[in-house]
PDB file of N, CA, C and O in Angstrom:
ATOM      1  N   UNK A   1      24.660 244.634-177.885  1.00  0.00           N
ATOM      2  CA  UNK A   1      25.703 243.744-178.346  1.00  0.00           C
ATOM      3  C   UNK A   1      26.906 244.573-178.800  1.00  0.00           C
ATOM      4  O   UNK A   1      26.767 245.668-179.343  1.00  0.00           O
ATOM      5  N   UNK A   2      28.083 244.011-178.557  1.00  0.00           N
ATOM      6  CA  UNK A   2      29.316 244.714-178.847  1.00  0.00           C
ATOM      7  C   UNK A   2      30.185 243.894-179.794  1.00  0.00           C
ATOM      8  O   UNK A   2      30.007 242.682-179.919  1.00  0.00           O
ATOM      9  N   UNK A   3      31.120 244.558-180.455  1.00  0.00           N
ATOM     10  CA  UNK A   3      32.094 243.851-181.295  1.00  0.00           C
ATOM     11  C   UNK A   3      33.397 243.649-180.540  1.00  0.00           C
ATOM     12  O   UNK A   3      34.434 243.391-181.152  1.00  0.00           O
ATOM     13  N   UNK A   4      33.356 243.763-179.217  1.00  0.00           N
ATOM     14  CA  UNK A   4      34.563 243.595-178.418  1.00  0.00           C
ATOM     15  C   UNK A   4      34.416 242.430-177.453  1.00  0.00           C
ATOM     16  O   UNK A   4      33.310 241.991-177.138  1.00  0.00           O
ATOM     17  N   UNK A   5      35.552 241.944-176.995  1.00  0.00           N
ATOM     18  CA  UNK A   5      35.583 240.866-176.019  1.00  0.00           C
ATOM     19  C   UNK A   5      36.763 241.105-175.091  1.00  0.00           C
ATOM     20  O   UNK A   5      37.378 242.171-175.126  1.00  0.00           O
ATOM     21  N   UNK A   6      37.079 240.125-174.269  1.00  0.00           N
ATOM     22  CA  UNK A   6      38.239 240.237-173.386  1.00  0.00           C
ATOM     23  C   UNK A   6      39.235 239.132-173.730  1.00  0.00           C
ATOM     24  O   UNK A   6      38.876 238.126-174.342  1.00  0.00           O
ATOM     25  N   UNK A   7      40.476 239.329-173.333  1.00  0.00           N
ATOM     26  CA  UNK A   7      41.511 238.327-173.577  1.00  0.00           C
ATOM     27  C   UNK A   7      41.146 237.021-172.879  1.00  0.00           C
ATOM     28  O   UNK A   7      41.308 235.946-173.457  1.00  0.00           O
ATOM     29  N   UNK A   8      40.658 237.102-171.654  1.00  0.00           N
ATOM     30  CA  UNK A   8      40.301 235.895-170.908  1.00  0.00           C
ATOM     31  C   UNK A   8      39.182 235.117-171.591  1.00  0.00           C
ATOM     32  O   UNK A   8      39.234 233.890-171.671  1.00  0.00           O
ATOM     33  N   UNK A   9      38.177 235.827-172.081  1.00  0.00           N
ATOM     34  CA  UNK A   9      37.078 235.143-172.777  1.00  0.00           C
ATOM     35  C   UNK A   9      37.587 234.453-174.036  1.00  0.00           C
ATOM     36  O   UNK A   9      37.236 233.306-174.312  1.00  0.00           O
ATOM     37  N   UNK A  10      38.416 235.162-174.793  1.00  0.00           N
ATOM     38  CA  UNK A  10      38.976 234.570-176.006  1.00  0.00           C
ATOM     39  C   UNK A  10      39.807 233.331-175.684  1.00  0.00           C
ATOM     40  O   UNK A  10      39.657 232.287-176.319  1.00  0.00           O
ATOM     41  N   UNK A  11      40.669 233.458-174.707  1.00  0.00           N
ATOM     42  CA  UNK A  11      41.536 232.338-174.337  1.00  0.00           C
ATOM     43  C   UNK A  11      40.698 231.124-173.940  1.00  0.00           C
ATOM     44  O   UNK A  11      41.029 229.997-174.307  1.00  0.00           O
ATOM     45  N   UNK A  12      39.635 231.344-173.206  1.00  0.00           N
ATOM     46  CA  UNK A  12      38.779 230.247-172.756  1.00  0.00           C
ATOM     47  C   UNK A  12      38.103 229.532-173.922  1.00  0.00           C
ATOM     48  O   UNK A  12      38.089 228.302-173.967  1.00  0.00           O
ATOM     49  N   UNK A  13      37.548 230.281-174.855  1.00  0.00           N
ATOM     50  CA  UNK A  13      36.775 229.646-175.931  1.00  0.00           C
ATOM     51  C   UNK A  13      37.632 229.150-177.082  1.00  0.00           C
ATOM     52  O   UNK A  13      37.166 228.356-177.900  1.00  0.00           O
ATOM     53  N   UNK A  14      38.880 229.606-177.161  1.00  0.00           N
ATOM     54  CA  UNK A  14      39.767 229.162-178.239  1.00  0.00           C
ATOM     55  C   UNK A  14      40.851 228.215-177.740  1.00  0.00           C
ATOM     56  O   UNK A  14      41.798 227.919-178.467  1.00  0.00           O
ATOM     57  N   UNK A  15      40.721 227.745-176.523  1.00  0.00           N
ATOM     58  CA  UNK A  15      41.756 226.921-175.911  1.00  0.00           C
ATOM     59  C   UNK A  15      42.073 225.648-176.679  1.00  0.00           C
ATOM     60  O   UNK A  15      43.214 225.189-176.656  1.00  0.00           O
ATOM     61  N   UNK A  16      41.093 225.068-177.359  1.00  0.00           N
ATOM     62  CA  UNK A  16      41.315 223.798-178.051  1.00  0.00           C
ATOM     63  C   UNK A  16      41.517 223.941-179.563  1.00  0.00           C
ATOM     64  O   UNK A  16      41.461 222.949-180.290  1.00  0.00           O
ATOM     65  N   UNK A  17      41.750 225.160-180.035  1.00  0.00           N
ATOM     66  CA  UNK A  17      41.967 225.384-181.462  1.00  0.00           C
ATOM     67  C   UNK A  17      43.343 224.852-181.859  1.00  0.00           C
ATOM     68  O   UNK A  17      44.339 225.094-181.177  1.00  0.00           O
ATOM     69  N   UNK A  18      43.377 224.126-182.969  1.00  0.00           N
ATOM     70  CA  UNK A  18      44.650 223.683-183.543  1.00  0.00           C
ATOM     71  C   UNK A  18      45.035 224.688-184.620  1.00  0.00           C
ATOM     72  O   UNK A  18      44.351 224.818-185.635  1.00  0.00           O
ATOM     73  N   UNK A  19      46.128 225.391-184.392  1.00  0.00           N
ATOM     74  CA  UNK A  19      46.603 226.376-185.370  1.00  0.00           C
ATOM     75  C   UNK A  19      47.537 225.697-186.345  1.00  0.00           C
ATOM     76  O   UNK A  19      48.234 224.753-185.973  1.00  0.00           O
ATOM     77  N   UNK A  20      47.568 226.159-187.597  1.00  0.00           N
ATOM     78  CA  UNK A  20      46.843 227.309-188.134  1.00  0.00           C
ATOM     79  C   UNK A  20      45.335 227.034-188.249  1.00  0.00           C
ATOM     80  O   UNK A  20      44.892 225.901-188.441  1.00  0.00           O
ATOM     81  N   UNK A  21      44.574 228.127-188.121  1.00  0.00           N
ATOM     82  CA  UNK A  21      43.115 228.050-188.199  1.00  0.00           C
ATOM     83  C   UNK A  21      42.592 229.285-188.922  1.00  0.00           C
ATOM     84  O   UNK A  21      43.116 230.387-188.760  1.00  0.00           O
ATOM     85  N   UNK A  22      41.558 229.084-189.717  1.00  0.00           N
ATOM     86  CA  UNK A  22      40.979 230.234-190.406  1.00  0.00           C
ATOM     87  C   UNK A  22      39.855 230.841-189.567  1.00  0.00           C
ATOM     88  O   UNK A  22      39.461 230.305-188.531  1.00  0.00           O
ATOM     89  N   UNK A  23      39.365 231.954-190.042  1.00  0.00           N
ATOM     90  CA  UNK A  23      38.328 232.689-189.318  1.00  0.00           C
ATOM     91  C   UNK A  23      37.121 231.803-189.011  1.00  0.00           C
ATOM     92  O   UNK A  23      36.602 231.830-187.895  1.00  0.00           O
ATOM     93  N   UNK A  24      36.679 231.029-189.979  1.00  0.00           N
ATOM     94  CA  UNK A  24      35.525 230.162-189.778  1.00  0.00           C
ATOM     95  C   UNK A  24      35.750 229.142-188.670  1.00  0.00           C
ATOM     96  O   UNK A  24      34.845 228.865-187.883  1.00  0.00           O
ATOM     97  N   UNK A  25      36.950 228.587-188.609  1.00  0.00           N
ATOM     98  CA  UNK A  25      37.270 227.627-187.559  1.00  0.00           C
ATOM     99  C   UNK A  25      37.272 228.290-186.187  1.00  0.00           C
ATOM    100  O   UNK A  25      36.822 227.697-185.207  1.00  0.00           O
ATOM    101  N   UNK A  26      37.773 229.509-186.119  1.00  0.00           N
ATOM    102  CA  UNK A  26      37.796 230.238-184.844  1.00  0.00           C
ATOM    103  C   UNK A  26      36.376 230.496-184.346  1.00  0.00           C
ATOM    104  O   UNK A  26      36.070 230.275-183.174  1.00  0.00           O
ATOM    105  N   UNK A  27      35.514 230.962-185.244  1.00  0.00           N
ATOM    106  CA  UNK A  27      34.122 231.240-184.877  1.00  0.00           C
ATOM    107  C   UNK A  27      33.429 229.946-184.458  1.00  0.00           C
ATOM    108  O   UNK A  27      32.679 229.925-183.482  1.00  0.00           O
ATOM    109  N   UNK A  28      33.684 228.867-185.198  1.00  0.00           N
ATOM    110  CA  UNK A  28      33.076 227.579-184.896  1.00  0.00           C
ATOM    111  C   UNK A  28      33.506 227.075-183.511  1.00  0.00           C
ATOM    112  O   UNK A  28      32.671 226.632-182.722  1.00  0.00           O
ATOM    113  N   UNK A  29      34.794 227.145-183.225  1.00  0.00           N
ATOM    114  CA  UNK A  29      35.282 226.712-181.910  1.00  0.00           C
ATOM    115  C   UNK A  29      34.669 227.558-180.794  1.00  0.00           C
ATOM    116  O   UNK A  29      34.242 227.026-179.769  1.00  0.00           O
ATOM    117  N   UNK A  30      34.629 228.859-180.994  1.00  0.00           N
ATOM    118  CA  UNK A  30      34.060 229.738-179.980  1.00  0.00           C
ATOM    119  C   UNK A  30      32.595 229.389-179.719  1.00  0.00           C
ATOM    120  O   UNK A  30      32.162 229.315-178.569  1.00  0.00           O
ATOM    121  N   UNK A  31      31.845 229.177-180.785  1.00  0.00           N
ATOM    122  CA  UNK A  31      30.426 228.836-180.632  1.00  0.00           C
ATOM    123  C   UNK A  31      30.247 227.506-179.911  1.00  0.00           C
ATOM    124  O   UNK A  31      29.407 227.387-179.019  1.00  0.00           O
ATOM    125  N   UNK A  32      31.036 226.506-180.297  1.00  0.00           N
ATOM    126  CA  UNK A  32      30.921 225.192-179.659  1.00  0.00           C
ATOM    127  C   UNK A  32      31.377 225.206-178.202  1.00  0.00           C
ATOM    128  O   UNK A  32      30.984 224.347-177.413  1.00  0.00           O
ATOM    129  N   UNK A  33      32.200 226.178-177.856  1.00  0.00           N
ATOM    130  CA  UNK A  33      32.665 226.299-176.472  1.00  0.00           C
ATOM    131  C   UNK A  33      31.835 227.300-175.672  1.00  0.00           C
ATOM    132  O   UNK A  33      32.291 227.835-174.661  1.00  0.00           O
ATOM    133  N   UNK A  34      30.613 227.544-176.139  1.00  0.00           N
ATOM    134  CA  UNK A  34      29.653 228.397-175.434  1.00  0.00           C
ATOM    135  C   UNK A  34      30.135 229.830-175.208  1.00  0.00           C
ATOM    136  O   UNK A  34      29.935 230.401-174.137  1.00  0.00           O
ATOM    137  N   UNK A  35      30.760 230.391-176.215  1.00  0.00           N
ATOM    138  CA  UNK A  35      31.200 231.789-176.127  1.00  0.00           C
ATOM    139  C   UNK A  35      29.992 232.709-176.035  1.00  0.00           C
ATOM    140  O   UNK A  35      28.932 232.425-176.594  1.00  0.00           O
ATOM    141  N   UNK A  36      30.167 233.806-175.326  1.00  0.00           N
ATOM    142  CA  UNK A  36      29.101 234.804-175.259  1.00  0.00           C
ATOM    143  C   UNK A  36      28.950 235.484-176.620  1.00  0.00           C
ATOM    144  O   UNK A  36      29.846 235.416-177.462  1.00  0.00           O
ATOM    145  N   UNK A  37      27.827 236.126-176.820  1.00  0.00           N
ATOM    146  CA  UNK A  37      27.528 236.767-178.105  1.00  0.00           C
ATOM    147  C   UNK A  37      28.571 237.789-178.525  1.00  0.00           C
ATOM    148  O   UNK A  37      28.930 237.863-179.700  1.00  0.00           O
ATOM    149  N   UNK A  38      29.059 238.576-177.578  1.00  0.00           N
ATOM    150  CA  UNK A  38      30.041 239.606-177.911  1.00  0.00           C
ATOM    151  C   UNK A  38      31.334 238.996-178.446  1.00  0.00           C
ATOM    152  O   UNK A  38      31.935 239.528-179.379  1.00  0.00           O
ATOM    153  N   UNK A  39      31.760 237.882-177.857  1.00  0.00           N
ATOM    154  CA  UNK A  39      32.996 237.237-178.297  1.00  0.00           C
ATOM    155  C   UNK A  39      32.827 236.658-179.698  1.00  0.00           C
ATOM    156  O   UNK A  39      33.719 236.795-180.535  1.00  0.00           O
ATOM    157  N   UNK A  40      31.701 236.016-179.959  1.00  0.00           N
ATOM    158  CA  UNK A  40      31.435 235.479-181.298  1.00  0.00           C
ATOM    159  C   UNK A  40      31.373 236.623-182.305  1.00  0.00           C
ATOM    160  O   UNK A  40      31.922 236.519-183.401  1.00  0.00           O
ATOM    161  N   UNK A  41      30.719 237.687-181.942  1.00  0.00           N
ATOM    162  CA  UNK A  41      30.604 238.848-182.833  1.00  0.00           C
ATOM    163  C   UNK A  41      31.989 239.450-183.113  1.00  0.00           C
ATOM    164  O   UNK A  41      32.284 239.825-184.248  1.00  0.00           O
ATOM    165  N   UNK A  42      32.823 239.539-182.096  1.00  0.00           N
ATOM    166  CA  UNK A  42      34.180 240.067-182.265  1.00  0.00           C
ATOM    167  C   UNK A  42      34.982 239.195-183.230  1.00  0.00           C
ATOM    168  O   UNK A  42      35.741 239.710-184.051  1.00  0.00           O
ATOM    169  N   UNK A  43      34.815 237.886-183.133  1.00  0.00           N
ATOM    170  CA  UNK A  43      35.533 236.980-184.040  1.00  0.00           C
ATOM    171  C   UNK A  43      34.998 237.082-185.466  1.00  0.00           C
ATOM    172  O   UNK A  43      35.759 236.952-186.425  1.00  0.00           O
ATOM    173  N   UNK A  44      33.704 237.311-185.610  1.00  0.00           N
ATOM    174  CA  UNK A  44      33.137 237.515-186.950  1.00  0.00           C
ATOM    175  C   UNK A  44      33.710 238.771-187.604  1.00  0.00           C
ATOM    176  O   UNK A  44      33.701 238.894-188.828  1.00  0.00           O
ATOM    177  N   UNK A  45      34.205 239.697-186.796  1.00  0.00           N
ATOM    178  CA  UNK A  45      34.702 240.973-187.306  1.00  0.00           C
ATOM    179  C   UNK A  45      36.172 240.941-187.723  1.00  0.00           C
ATOM    180  O   UNK A  45      36.668 241.918-188.285  1.00  0.00           O
ATOM    181  N   UNK A  46      36.871 239.848-187.461  1.00  0.00           N
ATOM    182  CA  UNK A  46      38.293 239.796-187.826  1.00  0.00           C
ATOM    183  C   UNK A  46      38.439 239.546-189.318  1.00  0.00           C
ATOM    184  O   UNK A  46      37.522 239.021-189.950  1.00  0.00           O
ATOM    185  N   UNK A  47      39.585 239.918-189.891  1.00  0.00           N
ATOM    186  CA  UNK A  47      39.804 239.683-191.332  1.00  0.00           C
ATOM    187  C   UNK A  47      39.765 238.193-191.690  1.00  0.00           C
ATOM    188  O   UNK A  47      40.145 237.333-190.896  1.00  0.00           O
ATOM    189  N   UNK A  48      39.302 237.923-192.888  1.00  0.00           N
ATOM    190  CA  UNK A  48      39.218 236.552-193.410  1.00  0.00           C
ATOM    191  C   UNK A  48      40.621 236.123-193.832  1.00  0.00           C
ATOM    192  O   UNK A  48      41.114 236.531-194.884  1.00  0.00           O
ATOM    193  N   UNK A  49      41.260 235.294-193.000  1.00  0.00           N
ATOM    194  CA  UNK A  49      42.590 234.771-193.316  1.00  0.00           C
ATOM    195  C   UNK A  49      42.905 233.619-192.380  1.00  0.00           C
ATOM    196  O   UNK A  49      42.089 233.264-191.530  1.00  0.00           O
ATOM    197  N   UNK A  50      44.073 233.041-192.532  1.00  0.00           N
ATOM    198  CA  UNK A  50      44.505 231.961-191.658  1.00  0.00           C
ATOM    199  C   UNK A  50      45.386 232.540-190.559  1.00  0.00           C
ATOM    200  O   UNK A  50      46.284 233.342-190.820  1.00  0.00           O
ATOM    201  N   UNK A  51      45.116 232.123-189.335  1.00  0.00           N
ATOM    202  CA  UNK A  51      45.851 232.600-188.164  1.00  0.00           C
ATOM    203  C   UNK A  51      46.752 231.481-187.655  1.00  0.00           C
ATOM    204  O   UNK A  51      46.311 230.343-187.492  1.00  0.00           O
ATOM    205  N   UNK A  52      48.021 231.815-187.405  1.00  0.00           N
ATOM    206  CA  UNK A  52      49.005 230.825-187.009  1.00  0.00           C
ATOM    207  C   UNK A  52      49.092 230.579-185.520  1.00  0.00           C
ATOM    208  O   UNK A  52      49.707 229.607-185.084  1.00  0.00           O
ATOM    209  N   UNK A  53      48.476 231.460-184.726  1.00  0.00           N
ATOM    210  CA  UNK A  53      48.559 231.315-183.272  1.00  0.00           C
ATOM    211  C   UNK A  53      47.488 232.169-182.598  1.00  0.00           C
ATOM    212  O   UNK A  53      46.866 233.027-183.224  1.00  0.00           O
ATOM    213  N   UNK A  54      47.291 231.913-181.311  1.00  0.00           N
ATOM    214  CA  UNK A  54      46.362 232.726-180.529  1.00  0.00           C
ATOM    215  C   UNK A  54      46.802 234.188-180.551  1.00  0.00           C
ATOM    216  O   UNK A  54      45.970 235.090-180.641  1.00  0.00           O
ATOM    217  N   UNK A  55      48.105 234.417-180.469  1.00  0.00           N
ATOM    218  CA  UNK A  55      48.609 235.797-180.469  1.00  0.00           C
ATOM    219  C   UNK A  55      48.263 236.536-181.757  1.00  0.00           C
ATOM    220  O   UNK A  55      48.008 237.740-181.728  1.00  0.00           O
ATOM    221  N   UNK A  56      48.253 235.832-182.882  1.00  0.00           N
ATOM    222  CA  UNK A  56      47.857 236.469-184.144  1.00  0.00           C
ATOM    223  C   UNK A  56      46.383 236.868-184.111  1.00  0.00           C
ATOM    224  O   UNK A  56      46.008 237.920-184.628  1.00  0.00           O
ATOM    225  N   UNK A  57      45.562 236.036-183.509  1.00  0.00           N
ATOM    226  CA  UNK A  57      44.138 236.366-183.356  1.00  0.00           C
ATOM    227  C   UNK A  57      44.011 237.591-182.456  1.00  0.00           C
ATOM    228  O   UNK A  57      43.263 238.521-182.757  1.00  0.00           O
ATOM    229  N   UNK A  58      44.737 237.580-181.370  1.00  0.00           N
ATOM    230  CA  UNK A  58      44.694 238.672-180.410  1.00  0.00           C
ATOM    231  C   UNK A  58      45.123 240.000-181.039  1.00  0.00           C
ATOM    232  O   UNK A  58      44.640 241.060-180.640  1.00  0.00           O
ATOM    233  N   UNK A  59      46.021 239.947-182.011  1.00  0.00           N
ATOM    234  CA  UNK A  59      46.483 241.162-182.689  1.00  0.00           C
ATOM    235  C   UNK A  59      45.381 241.854-183.490  1.00  0.00           C
ATOM    236  O   UNK A  59      45.443 243.064-183.706  1.00  0.00           O
ATOM    237  N   UNK A  60      44.365 241.089-183.936  1.00  0.00           N
ATOM    238  CA  UNK A  60      43.355 241.678-184.822  1.00  0.00           C
ATOM    239  C   UNK A  60      41.955 241.769-184.221  1.00  0.00           C
ATOM    240  O   UNK A  60      41.122 242.527-184.719  1.00  0.00           O
ATOM    241  N   UNK A  61      41.682 241.015-183.165  1.00  0.00           N
ATOM    242  CA  UNK A  61      40.345 241.055-182.581  1.00  0.00           C
ATOM    243  C   UNK A  61      40.215 242.296-181.686  1.00  0.00           C
ATOM    244  O   UNK A  61      41.188 242.740-181.076  1.00  0.00           O
ATOM    245  N   UNK A  62      39.014 242.838-181.621  1.00  0.00           N
ATOM    246  CA  UNK A  62      38.763 244.024-180.800  1.00  0.00           C
ATOM    247  C   UNK A  62      38.627 243.610-179.336  1.00  0.00           C
ATOM    248  O   UNK A  62      37.639 242.993-178.937  1.00  0.00           O
ATOM    249  N   UNK A  63      39.642 243.965-178.546  1.00  0.00           N
ATOM    250  CA  UNK A  63      39.650 243.640-177.119  1.00  0.00           C
ATOM    251  C   UNK A  63      39.358 244.902-176.323  1.00  0.00           C
ATOM    252  O   UNK A  63      39.973 245.944-176.548  1.00  0.00           O
ATOM    253  N   UNK A  64      38.432 244.803-175.406  1.00  0.00           N
ATOM    254  CA  UNK A  64      38.067 245.920-174.542  1.00  0.00           C
ATOM    255  C   UNK A  64      38.751 245.717-173.198  1.00  0.00           C
ATOM    256  O   UNK A  64      38.313 244.889-172.399  1.00  0.00           O
ATOM    257  N   UNK A  65      39.805 246.453-172.945  1.00  0.00           N
ATOM    258  CA  UNK A  65      40.584 246.312-171.717  1.00  0.00           C
ATOM    259  C   UNK A  65      39.799 246.712-170.473  1.00  0.00           C
ATOM    260  O   UNK A  65      40.152 246.307-169.365  1.00  0.00           O
ATOM    261  N   UNK A  66      38.744 247.496-170.640  1.00  0.00           N
ATOM    262  CA  UNK A  66      37.996 247.979-169.481  1.00  0.00           C
ATOM    263  C   UNK A  66      36.929 247.008-169.001  1.00  0.00           C
ATOM    264  O   UNK A  66      36.359 247.190-167.925  1.00  0.00           O
ATOM    265  N   UNK A  67      36.653 245.967-169.801  1.00  0.00           N
ATOM    266  CA  UNK A  67      35.605 245.005-169.429  1.00  0.00           C
ATOM    267  C   UNK A  67      36.159 243.938-168.508  1.00  0.00           C
ATOM    268  O   UNK A  67      37.329 243.564-168.590  1.00  0.00           O
ATOM    269  N   UNK A  68      35.310 243.462-167.645  1.00  0.00           N
ATOM    270  CA  UNK A  68      35.661 242.356-166.766  1.00  0.00           C
ATOM    271  C   UNK A  68      35.566 241.054-167.559  1.00  0.00           C
ATOM    272  O   UNK A  68      34.809 240.962-168.526  1.00  0.00           O
ATOM    273  N   UNK A  69      36.326 240.065-167.152  1.00  0.00           N
ATOM    274  CA  UNK A  69      36.260 238.748-167.803  1.00  0.00           C
ATOM    275  C   UNK A  69      34.951 238.115-167.443  1.00  0.00           C
ATOM    276  O   UNK A  69      34.666 236.998-167.874  1.00  0.00           O
TER     277      UNK A  69
END
């Protein structure tokens, strides 16, 4: 298991999030949208705060550019 994910995976599982959203809401949406374990784990690793947009989430989540979507 990894603490990294991909931008495509994040975009897919967070597509229906209404921002602003806190860390718990992001993890909940990802889980309900059948996110893989690595993506859920990566979201659990972000700082506890409110995020105003997908781009703000992307700024803090560990993204592995070398992984395939």
